[in-house]
N, C-alpha and C positions, 0 to 999 in steps of 0.2 A: 777227321771224323765226316761223317753225311751227315748236316745238319736242314736236310730238306724235310718237311712235314709227311710225312705218313696218311697215304688219302684210302678211307673209305670211300663204297659210292655215294653219301650223299655229308659229308664232313671228312676235314682231314686234322690233322692235330700235329705239334712239335712234342719228343716225347725226350728230348737229347740232355735236358737239363732235371732231370725229373728222378726222384729214387728210384722209381719203377717205369722200365720201360713197355711199351705196349709186347704183352706175350697172351699167349693161348690161351691161359689163368682166364685172364680179365676178360677176355672178347669171349671165351664159353660162358662166363658169368652173368656176359651183360646181356646176352643171345638167349640163354635160357630162362632169364627173371622175369616173371609175369607181370604184366604194369597193369592199369586204367587211366583214365584220360582225366580223372581225379585227383589222382597220387601225389602227394608230397613225400617226396624223397630225398633219403639224408645215404650220402652216399660217405662211408669212412675208413680214410685215408687214400683219397682219391687219384694220387701221383699227377698223369698229366692229364684226370679229367676224361677218361675215356669213357667207362660205366657211366658216369651221366649223359654222356653224348649220345651213347647206344640207346639207354632209355628214352632221353628226348626224341630220336627218329623213332620210336615206336608209338609215342605219343603221353606225353606224363602230363599234371598242372606244374609240377617246381621239381627243381632237385637243388638241396644243397649240398658241399664237398667239402668236407673239413680235412685238411693237409695241415701237420708238423712243420715239413721242412717248407723251408721259406724257395728256394727255387722251386717246387714242383709247384707250390701253389702258385706262383708269378706266373708261370708256365698254363694250369688249368686255367687259371682266369685269363688268359688270353683266347688260350683256344676255345671257351666256352666265347669269351666276345668274339672272337670269330667266323662262330658259327651261324647258322639259322636260328637258332631256340637261343638266342641272348639272354634275351626277356625273361627266360623260365629259369636259364644255370646262375648259379651262384657259389664261387669259390670263397672260405673262410678259413684263413688262417691261426688256427686253434688248436691245442689238444683235444684229441675227445673226451679226456675225462673233465677236462673243466668246462669245456661250452656244455655238453651234458647235464652240468650242473646248472648252467647261468640259462641255457635255452628255455623258454615257455612255449614253443611251437614242438606239436608231435605230429608225429611221423606214419604214413601208412605205410610205409617200406621200407627200410634201413639194408643198406646194401655195405656189404664190404670183403675186397679182397686181403687177409688181415696178416701179421707178422706170426710166421710157423716156428722159427728156429730155437730149440731149449740151449739152456746151461751153456757149455763153451763153444757151441757149434756153430758159432761168429761168421759171415763172409767176411773177405781180406778188406771189403771197401768198407769203411767204417757208415760213411753216408747210403749203403745199400745195408747194411745190418741197420739202420736205424728205420727203414720199411720193412727189412724179414723178420727183426727177431722179438720174441716172446718181453724181453726183457724190458723194451721199449712200452709196451701193450698187452699184457697179462690178457690170457683168455675171460678170465674172470673180471677184469677191469674196460675186458669191451663187454661181455655181457651185462653187466651191471648198467652201463653209459647206454646201451641199445634199450635198459627196460626203463631207464627213465624219460627216453625222447617217443618210444615207440606207442601209436594207439592201442587200446586193449583188441582190437580185431587185427592187429595190424600183422604184417609178416615180416621177417628179417632172413636175407639171404646172401650168403658166401660161400666160399670156395677155401678148399682145406686140403693136404695130403692125408693122404686114405689113414697112414698111422696116427698120423699128430687128429684126424676128426674124433675119432675116438674119445682120446682124451677130452677133446673140445666136448662132446657129448654130454660125457657124464659132468661137468661143469655146468653144461648148460640144462640137464636134468636140475642138477641143486637151485638152479637159480628160477624153477619156474617154466624154462622152454621145453618146447615138445616139437618133434622132428615132426613136419607136415609130408612131405618130398624128397628124393635125394636123385642126383642122378651121377652113376657110378661111370667115371673116364677111364676109359684103358688106351694106352698110349700108342700100342701095337696088337693087335689082334693074335690073342690066344695069351697075352699078357694077364697080370693081377691091374685090378684098378690103381692107381696111384694118385688119382686127384678125385676129389667129394664134393658136388655142387650140394649145397644144403638148403631147404625153405625151412626154418622156425616159425612158431606160434607161441601164444602165452596160455591159449586153449586148448585141452585134452585131443588128442585126435584119434580115433579109432583104429585108423593103420595107417600106415606111413606107406606111399606110392612111391616106388624104386625103379628105375630103368636103367640100363646101361648103354654107354654111349663110348663105340670104339674109332681113336682115329684117323692112325693108319692103319694099312696093308701090311703083311707081310716083308711085302718090299717094301715098304716105308712109305709110298706115295696115298696120300689121303684118299681116306676110304668116300664113297658117292654120300653115305650120309653126311659124313661131316663136309662136303661142299655143300651140299642142301640145306641146310642145318644154317650156313652160313652166309648163304646164296645174294640176300638182302643186305648183306654190307663187304662184303669182299667184293674187289671192283675182276678179278677173272676169276 
């Protein structure tokens, strides 16, 4: 197995022990999520710590990253320690359901690349299933946890498959969240969106801002839109 770190322009990170390897979902979410220099951020299920590192590059006050899996937590802590923003980033080994009950801090931004498999649809590797299956963290548990730690004017940013996003938004509505903006991610030009980036708030919104983003051309090469979007992060 190749255990070399994965390098972005301004940081590198290990992801070999994590339940969640570096992937397009997390990269696009980290790039798409807007931040300010005064934001205190919470990342739920951080894996190797990619999203907090991406947000730190943009400029945030701090980020706490909660991770249940021990190997992932240790890897995230190592990646944070090795980064230029080590004083702003903190890995926390805990279940978000427990953490949200004991946490006295309130966050401006909560971000997550959460589990989305339902029922018997469990990945073959049990460890990956821990990160990807809603048996570990249901949508309602996730939303309840976020509601406990988010500021009244805070934002909740996450990514889900297109079909699962519809189920999630119904649960979110029932818990008093509103969809402020979304990014419909199309894998190949001409196909339907298969991932949705969403930003939720707890205040009523007049209209949801919606954009469509295409990853690949019909020949499977990356679109210019994709390359331009990630130029501040990718080396090539």
